[in-house]
N, C-alpha and C positions, 0 to 999 in steps of 0.2 A: 414428630419428635424422634430423637435418636433413642436407641435402646438403653435402658438404665440397668446397670448390673447391681445385684445384691450381694455379690461375693465380698467378704470382708477384706480389708487391706491388712496384711500381716504386720505392717509397720505402724499402723494407726493406733492411737491409744484406745484402751478398752472403753466400751460404752458404759455409762453409769447405770446402776440398777434403777429401773423406772419406779420402783417402790421406795427408794431411799428418801427419807424426809429431807426437805430443803428449808433453809432459813428464810423467815419472812421479813426479817430486818437485816439487810446486808451490812456487813462491816466495811471498813475503808477499802480493803482489798477487793471485796465483792463489788463495792461501788465502782472501782476502777474497771473491773471486768464488765460490769453492766454498761458503763459508758462506752467501752470498746465494742461491746456487742451492738449497741445502738449505732455506732459509727459504721461498723461492718454491714449492719442491716441497711443503713442509708445508701452505702456504696452499692450494695447488691440491688436495691430498688432502682438506683440511677442506671445501672447497667441494664436492668430489665426493661426500663422505659426506653433507653437508647436502642435496645436490641429490636424493638418493634417500630420505631419511628423511621420514616423514609429519609435516609441520609442524602444530603445534597452533594453527593459525589457521583462520578462516572466510574463504573467498573468495566474494564476491558478484559477479555479472555479469548482464547482461540475460538474462531468461528468455523463454519463448515468449509470443506474444500470441494472443488468441482473439477472433474477431469475434462479438460477442454477438448480432448479427443474422443470423449465418450458420448453417451446418450442420456436423456432424461427418463423418468418413469414410464413414459409412453413410447419410448424407443426412438424419439426424435434426436438428431444430432445436436449437441449443445453449441457447436460451431458448424454451421451449415454453409457450404460454398456452392454457388451455381455460376455457370459461365466459364468453367474450366474443369478438366478432368481431375479427379481426386483419387487418393490411394489410402487403403486401410493401414492403421498403425498397430503394432503389437504391444506397445507400452502405454503409459499414462503420463499426461502433463497436467498436474493439478495446480490450479490457482488457489491461493490461501486467503483467508479473510480473518477479520477480528470482529467479534460481537461486543457491542458496547451497550450497557444498561444505564439509563438516567435515573438518578435518585429522585427526581421530581415526578417521574411517571412510573417507576418500578419500585415495589416495596421489597427491600432487602435488609437483612439484619446487620447489626454491628459486627457480628462474627464474619459475615461475608466481606465487609470492609476491611477488617483486620487481616483476613486471609489474603485479600488482594494486595495488601502492603508487604506481605512476607513471601508470597508464592512466586516462583520463577515464571509461571505462565499466566500471571495476572498483573494488572496495574490499577491503581486507584489514584485519581486526581480530582480536584474540584471540578464540578460539572461544567461550569462555564469556560474553564480553561481548555476543555477537550471539545465540547460541542457548542459552545456559545450560549447565549441567553435562550432559555427554554421557549420564550415567546417567539424566537426566530427559528424554531425547529423546522417549520414548514419550508422556509427559505433555504435552510441548510440542506434539507432533504432534496429540494429541487436542484440545488447546485451540485450535490453529490450525484444525482441521476444524470445531470448534464455532463459531468466529468466521465461518468460511466460510458455514455454514448460516444463522447469525443475520443475516449481511449480506444474504443473499438475501431474507429475510423483511422486513428494514428497507427494502430497495430496493423491494420490491413495495408496501409501505405508503406510502412516500414518493412513488412514481410515481402511485399511484391518488389520493392526496391532492392532488398537484399538478394532476391532471386534474379535480379538483373532486368526486371520489367519496369519501365518508366511509367509513372502515373501522372498524366497531364493535370495541370492545376492552374487556376487563375489566382494570382497573388495580390490581395487587396491590402492597402494600408489601413490598419485598424485604429492606430493612435500613435502619437509621438511622445517620446520621453522628455523629461525636463532638460536633459543635457544634450539632446541631439543638435547637430548643426544643420539639420534639414528644416528647422522651424521657419515658417514663412515660405518654404519652397515646396514641401509636400503637404498633402491634406488627407485626412481620413476619407476613404472612398476612392482614392487614386488606385489604379490598377497598374502594377509594375509589369512592363513589357520587355525591358532590356536594361542591362547595366554595362556601361562603357561600350555600348553597341552590341553586346552579346545577348541574344534572345533569352528570355526567362519563360520557359514553358512548363516548368514543374517546380515543386517545392525545393527539391534538392539542387536544381540549377542555381538558385539564388545563394544557397549556402556553399555550394562547391565553388562558386566564383569568389565569394568573400574570403574563402580560405586562402586564396592566392593574393589577397590584398594585405599590405602592411598597415597596421593601425596608424591613423593620422593622414594617410594618403587620401586624395580626393577621388570620388567616384561620380560618374554622370549617370543618373538614374532617369530612364525614360518611362513616363507613366501615361496612361490613358485617363483623362479627366473629362468625364461626360462627353466622350466621343472625340475629344481633341487631344492630340499627342503633344506632350510637354516634357522638356528636359530640365533637370535640376542637378546642379553640381555642388557638392559639399564635401567636407572632410569627414572621414570615418572616425570612430572612437575605439579605444581599447577596452575590451570587456573585463579587464583585470587578470586575464589568463593569457594575454598576448595575442588575442584574436581580434580581427577587425569587425566592428558592428556599425550599423547605420543609426542606431538609436531610435528605432521605430518598432512598433508591434505590427505584425502582419497576420492576416486571416486568409489561409489558403482555402480555395473552393475546388475540391478534387473531382475529377471525372474518372470514377472507378471502372476498371476494365472487367471486374468480376463483382458479384454480389456476395457479401458475407452477412449472415444473420446469426445473432447470438441468442440462444434460448434460455438465458439466465436472467430472471427478473428480481432476484432477492439480494442483489449486491449493488453497491454504489461506490463512487470514487474511481480514481484512475489507476490503482495499483495492480490491476490484472493485465495491463498492457503487454508486458513481456510474455506471459504465458499464452495470451491470444496470438501474438505474432509467431511464436514457436509452433503453435498448433496449426496455423495457416500454412507455414512453411512445410511442416511435416505432411499435411494433407495434400499439398500441391506437388510434392516430390515423390518419385517412385521408390526411392531408397528408404529402408526401414531404419531410421536413425536411432531409435531407442533400444532396439533389440530386446523388447519385453520389460525394460526397466521402468520403475515408478519414480518419476521425478516431480518434485513440487518446487514452487518458487514464487517470487513476487517482484514487483518493480514497475513503475510507470514507464511509458515509452513515448518518445517524440516521433514525429513522422520521419525524421531523418535517422532513426534507429538508436538514439541515445537512451540508455537505461538510467532512469532517474530515481532518487531515493524515495522511500515511503515511510509511513509510520507503523508502529506495532509489530516490528519484525520479530521480537522475542516470542510473542504469542503465535505468530504465523509459523515459526519454526516448530513450536510445540504442536500446533495443529497439523503440520505436515507429518511429524513423527507419529501422531495419533492415527493418521490416515494410512500408515504403513509405508511411507516414503523412506527410502534410504539416501536420497540425494536431494539437495536443495540449492536453488540458484538465488543469490542475493545481490542487490546492487552494490557496487564497490563503495559508494558513499554511505552505505549503512554498516560498513565493516566494524566501526567502533562499537556498535551495539551488538554485533554478532559475536565478537571475541569474548570468551568467558561465559556465554549464554547458550551454547549449542547443546541441545538435548543429546543424551547418550544414544549412539547408534546412527546419528544423522551426519552425513558428510556434506559440508557447505562449500560451494564454489562462488567466487566473486566475479561478477560480470559488469563490464563498463558499457557495452553496446550490444546490439542484437547479434552481430557477428560472433561475439564472445559466447552468447547464450546458445547459439546454434552449434558452435564448435564443442560446447560442453555436452549437449545431449548426444552428439555424434561420438564423443570420447566415452561417455558413460555406456552407450549402446555397444561400443566396440570393446569395452572392458579394460580400457587403458586411460586412466585419469591423471597419470603422472605429470602431464604437461599443463594441467589446469591451475589457474590462480586460486589461492585461498585467502581468507581474511587472516591477517596477522596483527599482533599487538603493535601499537605505534611505538 
């Protein structure tokens, strides 16, 4: 319990003399006061009961941060690289997290719920809207851990590609969309080997080629289907942003030229991808990009280096500031949540891809951030 003060309130009415006689038969006014007293007592009892019942809400708050350039309690590097020379860094690159408590499994008071509704560094939502059905919590946890592993792979590929090193990959067709023109021509399990005669040897090869295609144009895709080479020609689609897509989902199988091991087992989801990529780039380059600066950030990252939006950015900015960060990297697509919610003393820069993120830490380390993009009100 919190400390209870016995100091009198100078503006409160004086306490009645405890020895003053009281009426045993209340008059009309006293009956009204008695009724109000019972009503107040009922409300107080209701609040007391609610204050100890487990609410079916999820409460989110700033979680721990981890320096992806640092070490754990045993001195092991949080991001360990083998197969290539690495270099020490003078600053910190902190990934940020959100801690979420379930009302169905964690006992918290009504006061905690009310605080979450009004505090800048908290949120309260119905539990199922945030975490799904509690009965499916094990599946949600497994999916979160799978996203965590996948984000590390994507971060490694994006970092190596940004540094000019190609990562060989086998591109397998995973599924077809409902709108694709490849229906009946491509099948899940097909391995894409060429597009319009150009070999596809890496994940970026495929996307680089499609960037040169006008939406609606035909492409001839060569695939290996159970050892047999097959050509399929069909029209591309517009992704809504003027880019040509084939209307298929692909699953790349990478041949990593280096081994990257992450020693963090308390985090799930994909939102650490950007900070992983930047840590890998920092470690693989002799340049001291950060110049001693403490930079935090968040953002999922695709293998082609695109920084994607995440959830809980308000809490993550507060967590970064609590960890001593002066600088924060946020996905461009989260800017609408950033504006108006930046903690005092934190400088936030907007990044659209990994190149933006790397340029940001270089500028921060050099002490000149005037050319960096920031989030602005729409």
